[in-house]
OpenMM code with the backbone's topology and positions (N, CA, C; nanometers):
from openmm import Vec3, app, unit

residues = "MET GLU VAL GLU LEU ILE GLY TYR ILE GLN VAL ALA GLN VAL PRO SER ARG ASP GLU PRO SER THR PRO GLY GLU ILE ASP TYR LYS TYR VAL PHE GLU MET LEU LYS SER ALA ASN PRO ASP TRP THR ILE GLY LEU GLU HIS ASN PHE ASN GLU SER HIS GLY SER PRO LYS ASP TRP ILE GLN ASN LEU GLY LEU SER MET".split()
positions = [
    Vec3(-0.7198, -1.5908, -1.1916),
    Vec3(-0.7362, -1.4773, -1.1928),
    Vec3(-0.6375, -1.4032, -1.2800),
    Vec3(-0.6990, -1.2730, -1.2919),
    Vec3(-0.6175, -1.1865, -1.4019),
    Vec3(-0.5081, -1.0671, -1.2733),
    Vec3(-0.4982, -1.1362, -1.2370),
    Vec3(-0.3979, -1.0236, -1.1074),
    Vec3(-0.2821, -0.9565, -1.1841),
    Vec3(-0.2164, -1.0489, -1.2605),
    Vec3(-0.0879, -1.0637, -1.3464),
    Vec3(-0.0968, -0.9279, -1.4370),
    Vec3(-0.2340, -0.8636, -1.4501),
    Vec3(-0.2604, -0.7751, -1.5449),
    Vec3(-0.3257, -0.6521, -1.4552),
    Vec3(-0.2842, -0.6470, -1.3211),
    Vec3(-0.2776, -0.5319, -1.3017),
    Vec3(-0.1974, -0.4261, -1.2995),
    Vec3(-0.1655, -0.2869, -1.3252),
    Vec3(-0.1093, -0.2157, -1.3464),
    Vec3(-0.1265, -0.0928, -1.2454),
    Vec3(-0.1986, -0.0645, -1.1992),
    Vec3(-0.2244, 0.0733, -1.0919),
    Vec3(-0.3038, -0.0023, -0.9586),
    Vec3(-0.2791, 0.0728, -0.8831),
    Vec3(-0.3722, 0.0281, -0.7424),
    Vec3(-0.4126, 0.1814, -0.6744),
    Vec3(-0.5133, 0.2029, -0.6080),
    Vec3(-0.5207, 0.3225, -0.5337),
    Vec3(-0.5427, 0.2399, -0.3838),
    Vec3(-0.4670, 0.2966, -0.3030),
    Vec3(-0.5255, 0.2541, -0.1339),
    Vec3(-0.5121, 0.3598, -0.0232),
    Vec3(-0.6294, 0.3462, 0.0701),
    Vec3(-0.5465, 0.3948, 0.2074),
    Vec3(-0.6443, 0.2956, 0.2986),
    Vec3(-0.6234, 0.2772, 0.4544),
    Vec3(-0.6407, 0.1691, 0.5009),
    Vec3(-0.8106, 0.2116, 0.5453),
    Vec3(-0.8433, 0.0685, 0.5812),
    Vec3(-1.0005, 0.0968, 0.5777),
    Vec3(-1.0490, 0.0479, 0.7451),
    Vec3(-1.1415, 0.1510, 0.8428),
    Vec3(-1.1863, 0.2134, 0.7732),
    Vec3(-1.1550, 0.3594, 0.7798),
    Vec3(-1.0683, 0.3734, 0.8355),
    Vec3(-1.0239, 0.5200, 0.8602),
    Vec3(-0.9809, 0.6074, 0.7683),
    Vec3(-0.8918, 0.5207, 0.6544),
    Vec3(-0.8057, 0.6211, 0.5029),
    Vec3(-0.7312, 0.6661, 0.5700),
    Vec3(-0.6544, 0.6523, 0.6571),
    Vec3(-0.5085, 0.6665, 0.6874),
    Vec3(-0.4201, 0.5717, 0.6300),
    Vec3(-0.3125, 0.5854, 0.6756),
    Vec3(-0.1839, 0.5269, 0.5563),
    Vec3(-0.2046, 0.4057, 0.5832),
    Vec3(-0.1581, 0.3685, 0.4226),
    Vec3(-0.1848, 0.1714, 0.4578),
    Vec3(-0.1616, 0.0903, 0.5139),
    Vec3(-0.0385, 0.1273, 0.6120),
    Vec3(0.0782, 0.1431, 0.7233),
    Vec3(0.0273, 0.1370, 0.8550),
    Vec3(-0.0716, 0.1870, 0.9200),
    Vec3(-0.2068, 0.2204, 1.0254),
    Vec3(-0.2871, 0.1019, 1.0148),
    Vec3(-0.2844, 0.0854, 1.1546),
    Vec3(-0.3968, -0.0452, 1.1882),
    Vec3(-0.5292, -0.0107, 1.1253),
    Vec3(-0.5601, -0.1420, 1.0657),
    Vec3(-0.6871, -0.1495, 1.0036),
    Vec3(-0.7456, -0.2700, 0.9711),
    Vec3(-0.8393, -0.2866, 0.8503),
    Vec3(-0.8855, -0.4056, 0.8514),
    Vec3(-0.8548, -0.4514, 0.7079),
    Vec3(-0.7202, -0.4163, 0.6560),
    Vec3(-0.6282, -0.4754, 0.5366),
    Vec3(-0.5127, -0.4396, 0.5705),
    Vec3(-0.4321, -0.5891, 0.5282),
    Vec3(-0.3246, -0.6070, 0.5654),
    Vec3(-0.2199, -0.5519, 0.4378),
    Vec3(-0.1812, -0.4916, 0.4124),
    Vec3(-0.1058, -0.3919, 0.3030),
    Vec3(0.0065, -0.4454, 0.2652),
    Vec3(0.0718, -0.5151, 0.3897),
    Vec3(0.1902, -0.5462, 0.3690),
    Vec3(0.1667, -0.6968, 0.2792),
    Vec3(0.0716, -0.7822, 0.3229),
    Vec3(0.0533, -0.9004, 0.2493),
    Vec3(0.0044, -0.8693, 0.0827),
    Vec3(-0.0778, -0.7840, 0.0826),
    Vec3(-0.1883, -0.7324, -0.0348),
    Vec3(-0.0101, -0.6764, -0.1570),
    Vec3(0.0476, -0.6164, -0.0499),
    Vec3(0.1792, -0.5484, -0.1957),
    Vec3(0.2489, -0.7112, -0.2148),
    Vec3(0.2852, -0.7714, -0.1088),
    Vec3(0.3488, -0.9247, -0.1636),
    Vec3(0.3195, -0.9831, -0.2557),
    Vec3(0.1706, -0.9917, -0.2364),
    Vec3(0.0739, -1.0893, -0.3805),
    Vec3(0.0641, -1.0071, -0.4620),
    Vec3(0.0777, -0.8934, -0.4884),
    Vec3(0.0969, -0.8303, -0.5717),
    Vec3(0.1900, -0.8228, -0.7240),
    Vec3(0.2935, -0.8008, -0.5757),
    Vec3(0.4519, -0.7709, -0.6390),
    Vec3(0.4969, -0.9229, -0.7046),
    Vec3(0.4666, -0.9789, -0.6429),
    Vec3(0.4794, -1.1434, -0.7008),
    Vec3(0.3958, -1.1768, -0.8216),
    Vec3(0.2598, -1.1095, -0.8642),
    Vec3(0.2478, -1.1498, -0.9810),
    Vec3(0.2803, -1.0720, -1.0752),
    Vec3(0.3043, -0.9465, -1.0147),
    Vec3(0.3421, -0.8251, -1.1676),
    Vec3(0.4102, -0.7475, -1.1139),
    Vec3(0.6266, -0.7723, -1.0998),
    Vec3(0.6139, -0.6094, -1.0222),
    Vec3(0.6264, -0.4923, -1.0674),
    Vec3(0.6231, -0.4777, -1.1641),
    Vec3(0.5744, -0.3505, -1.2595),
    Vec3(0.4438, -0.2668, -1.1704),
    Vec3(0.4301, -0.2889, -1.0958),
    Vec3(0.2454, -0.1841, -1.1026),
    Vec3(0.3034, -0.0915, -0.9872),
    Vec3(0.2033, -0.0081, -1.0068),
    Vec3(0.2040, 0.1081, -0.9654),
    Vec3(0.1129, 0.1962, -0.8056),
    Vec3(0.1398, 0.2181, -0.7159),
    Vec3(0.0115, 0.2335, -0.6169),
    Vec3(0.0185, 0.3878, -0.6219),
    Vec3(-0.1142, 0.4276, -0.5923),
    Vec3(-0.1615, 0.5621, -0.5769),
    Vec3(-0.1835, 0.5537, -0.4546),
    Vec3(-0.2335, 0.6722, -0.3900),
    Vec3(-0.2320, 0.7030, -0.2507),
    Vec3(-0.3442, 0.7852, -0.2421),
    Vec3(-0.4694, 0.7506, -0.1811),
    Vec3(-0.5756, 0.8467, -0.1316),
    Vec3(-0.6197, 0.8225, 0.0144),
    Vec3(-0.5435, 0.8980, 0.0896),
    Vec3(-0.5799, 0.8627, 0.2141),
    Vec3(-0.5278, 1.0116, 0.3073),
    Vec3(-0.5466, 1.0401, 0.4323),
    Vec3(-0.5526, 1.1001, 0.5362),
    Vec3(-0.4070, 1.1321, 0.6091),
    Vec3(-0.3601, 1.2239, 0.5393),
    Vec3(-0.2090, 1.1968, 0.5868),
    Vec3(-0.2116, 1.2737, 0.7404),
    Vec3(-0.1134, 1.1685, 0.8306),
    Vec3(-0.1329, 1.1746, 0.9850),
    Vec3(0.0036, 1.2096, 0.9988),
    Vec3(0.0973, 1.3166, 1.0322),
    Vec3(0.2568, 1.3175, 1.0693),
    Vec3(0.3007, 1.1918, 1.1409),
    Vec3(0.1714, 1.1685, 1.2572),
    Vec3(0.2067, 1.1274, 1.3689),
    Vec3(0.2213, 0.9537, 1.3234),
    Vec3(0.1958, 0.9158, 1.2179),
    Vec3(0.2168, 0.7847, 1.1742),
    Vec3(0.3583, 0.7883, 1.1191),
    Vec3(0.4451, 0.8834, 1.1128),
    Vec3(0.6075, 0.9053, 1.0601),
    Vec3(0.5780, 0.9397, 0.9408),
    Vec3(0.6803, 0.9570, 0.8644),
    Vec3(0.7019, 1.0128, 0.6991),
    Vec3(0.7060, 0.9111, 0.5929),
    Vec3(0.6482, 0.9315, 0.4549),
    Vec3(0.5921, 0.8602, 0.4075),
    Vec3(0.7107, 0.7433, 0.3933),
    Vec3(0.8339, 0.7893, 0.3644),
    Vec3(0.9520, 0.6825, 0.3220),
    Vec3(0.9527, 0.5934, 0.4383),
    Vec3(0.8874, 0.5998, 0.5611),
    Vec3(0.9669, 0.5417, 0.6391),
    Vec3(0.8126, 0.3934, 0.6650),
    Vec3(0.6967, 0.4308, 0.6082),
    Vec3(0.6088, 0.3346, 0.6229),
    Vec3(0.6196, 0.2559, 0.4831),
    Vec3(0.6977, 0.3875, 0.3562),
    Vec3(0.6815, 0.2497, 0.2253),
    Vec3(0.8057, 0.1630, 0.2391),
    Vec3(0.8837, 0.1873, 0.3126),
    Vec3(0.9924, 0.0882, 0.3372),
    Vec3(0.9693, -0.0578, 0.4126),
    Vec3(0.8900, -0.0037, 0.4996),
    Vec3(0.8222, -0.1178, 0.6172),
    Vec3(0.7520, -0.2142, 0.5805),
    Vec3(0.6438, -0.1510, 0.4000),
    Vec3(0.5886, -0.2242, 0.3966),
    Vec3(0.6573, -0.2939, 0.2399),
    Vec3(0.8015, -0.2862, 0.2486),
    Vec3(0.8464, -0.3562, 0.1532),
    Vec3(0.8363, -0.2904, 0.0206),
    Vec3(0.8265, -0.1873, -0.0282),
    Vec3(0.7688, -0.1148, -0.1257),
    Vec3(0.9357, 0.0239, -0.1319),
    Vec3(0.9357, 0.0106, -0.2558),
    Vec3(1.0407, 0.1170, -0.2763),
    Vec3(0.9698, 0.2565, -0.3556),
    Vec3(1.0403, 0.3858, -0.3787),
    Vec3(1.0361, 0.5357, -0.4477),
    Vec3(1.0500, 0.4751, -0.5993),
] * unit.nanometer
topology = app.Topology()
chain = topology.addChain("A")
for resn in residues:
    res = topology.addResidue(resn, chain)
    for name in ("N", "CA", "C"):
        topology.addAtom(name, app.Element.getBySymbol(name[0]), res)
């Protein structure tokens, strides 16, 4: 698999298109851990519905093991 060549990924939770930290079909914590182990220099783009009740972006970014 050529995952080490990935430099950018755009994410949103499925099926709601909410923040990646919200419940849904994709375990983004696992996905991000796998990507970081293959290539620690990749970038995340977010295209999701922002919902203030899910907390601040800084909170869920840290909870998913990411940094800004």
